[in-house]
N, C-alpha and C positions, 0 to 999 in steps of 0.2 A: 436249329441248334439253340442252346442256352434257354431251353424251355423253363428252367427253374427261375429265370428272371422275368418271364412273360407276365404282364399284368401289373407290374410295379410302376410306381410313379418315377419317371426318368430323373426328376429333380431330387429324388430321395437318395440316389446313389452318390456316395462320395468316392471319387477316383483320385487318389493321391498316393504318396509314398506308403501309406498305411493300408491301402486297399489290398484285398486278396488277389492272388494271381487270376482267379476266375473272373473277378469283377473287372480287372484290367482287360482281360481277353474279351469279355462281353462288350466293353466300351470300344475296343477295336472293331469288333464284329458290327457294331452299330455305327461305325465311322465317326466316333467321337460325339455321338448325340447325347451321351450322358456325361456328366462331369464337365470340367473346364479345360481338359487337355485335348489337343488334336492327336491324330493318329501317330504322327512322328514322335510326339512326346510320350505317348503310351508305349510304343515299342522301345523308346529310350529308357523308360522305367524298367522294363523287363531286361534290357541290356545291363542296367546297373545291378539288378538282382542276380543275373546269370551271365556274367561276362564271358564265360567259356562257351556259350552257345552262339556260333557265328550267324545262324539264320535270323536271330533277333536283330543283329546289326545290319544284315542285308535288308530286312524289312524296314528298319528305321531309315536307312539311307534312301530306299525307294520312296518312302513317304516324304522325306525331306526334299527329294528331287522334284516333287510336284508342287512345292511351295513357290510363290513368287517372291521377288525382292532380293535375290542373291546378287552380290556385288563382287568386285575383284578380290576383296579380302577373304571371301569365302572359297575361292578357287583352290587355294592350298589345302584348306580343311577337307574339301570334297575329294581332291585327288589323293591325299594321304589316307583317307578312309577307304577309297577304292583300292589302293595299294595294300592296305591291311586285309581287305576281303580277298584279294588275289592269292593270299597265302593260306586261306582258310578252306575247310572242306564244306562245299555248298552243293545244292542240287545241280545236276548237270545242266549247263547252259545258262545258269542264273546270272553269273557275273557278266558273261557276254551280253546278255539282255540288259543288264543294268548299265553297262558301258554304252550300249546303243542308245538307251534312254538319256543318259547324261550327255552324250554327244549331241543329240537333238535339242535338248532343253538348255544345256549350259556350255555348248561347244565354244561359244564366243568368249566365255570367261577363260577357258583353258587356252584358247588361242592367243590371248594377250601376252602370256609369259610362260605358260606351262604346256604348250602344245606338244613339244617333243616328248615330255614325260608321259603325257596322256596317250600319244600315239604308240610309244614303246610298250605301254601297258596293254593297249588295245590289240597290238599285233600278236600278243600271246594268246588271244582268245578270238581267233579267226578274223582279226581286224575289227571286231565289234560292229559289223556292217549290217546286222539284222535290221529289218524295218522297225522303227521306234514304236509305232502303234502296236504292231504285233508283239514286240518285245514287252511292252507294258502290259498287254493282255496276258502273256505267259507269266509274268511276275505276279500279276493279280491272282492267277491260278495257284502259283506257289504259295502265296499268302493264304488262300482259302484252304489248301491242303494242310498247311501248317496249323491253321486255326482249328481244323477238324481234329487233327492229332492232339492238340493241346486241350480241346474241349473234352475229349475222352479221358485224358490224363488228370484233369482237374474236377471230374465228377465228384459230387459230395464236398465241393469246396476244398479239395486237397491241393496243397502247394505243388508246383511242378517238380521240384526236386528238394524234398525236405532236408536231405543230407547236405546239399550245397547251400541251401538257405540258412541252415543252422551251423555251418562250418565256421570255425574260428577265423579271425582275420589272418592269423599266422599261416594256417593251412591254405587259405585262398592265396595268400601272398606267395607261398612257395610254388604253387601250381602256376600262377601267372608269371612269375620270374622264370621258371623253367621253360615255359612256352615262348617267352620273349628272348631266350638265349640266342646270341648271334646278331641281334638288332643293335644298331648304333644307339648309344645313349645320347639323349638330348638334354643339354644343360637347361635347367628350368629358368625361365624368365617370363614376366608378364607378357612380353612380346612374342613368345614362342608359339608356333602353330603346333597344336597337339591334337591327336586323334586317338580313338580307342585302339589299344594294343601297343602304343608307343612306350618305349622304355625311357624313363626320365631320371636324371640325377639332380637332386635338390641339395643345396649346400648345408641345410640343417637336418633334413629327414632322410637323406641317403637315396638309394635307388628305388624307384617305384614303377608301376605300370598303370597307364591310363585305362580306366574301366568304363568311363562314360563321359559324354560331353553334353553340357546344357548351356546354350548361348555362348557367352565368353568365359565359361568356367569349365574346368575339367575335374572329374573325380579320379583321384589317384590312390592306388593301394600301395602303401609303404609297409615296412616290416612291422611297425608298431600300431598303425592305424590307417584308416582311409581318410583322405583330406580333400576338400574342394578348393582348388586354387584358380586364380584368374589366369587366362591365357588368351591367345588369338584363335 
């Protein structure tokens, strides 16, 4: 796949917010060998561009799960992301497998204070008792299938969804708000744990929806603009 990139100098590819969808996908395909972003950051870039596609958030979370160095402060973020994915339409068994992987790799984090919430979520998906190694292999196949689909959709360097990419902030906002209907609103504060899909109320900007997370910052779509705010 991605034969159109074959033969180029890896150092010549710029992979950042301005990169084409196809370049981002090629960087994922090469496991981050081009550019300065790792696989989780590359999927996160696509999440920011296409926040209504839950498979991108699934793949971002799977890639993040493989990182080392998670601490207690990350447990709430991880669990809230899993809860968001639990309400999304995903490939059959994908969330069960992700929960199994998270249990194996970060179970100790959840057990500290969030064990009951994690187990309640896991119980909805056959207890998430699948073998973690086999679950990881199945998720890798889900990723490959998704990349093959996106490879074909971006042939000729086409964007994945021109209408979505070019949509106005107002139209995106209305769709995001509609999809978050019924969720509890979280009062914005720098100490708030925010994940993609959260509905947030800001004292100055009103109600918004989290569309991406980068480190300790969240990108939130408000009625008038998208803003990047500090959070936990």
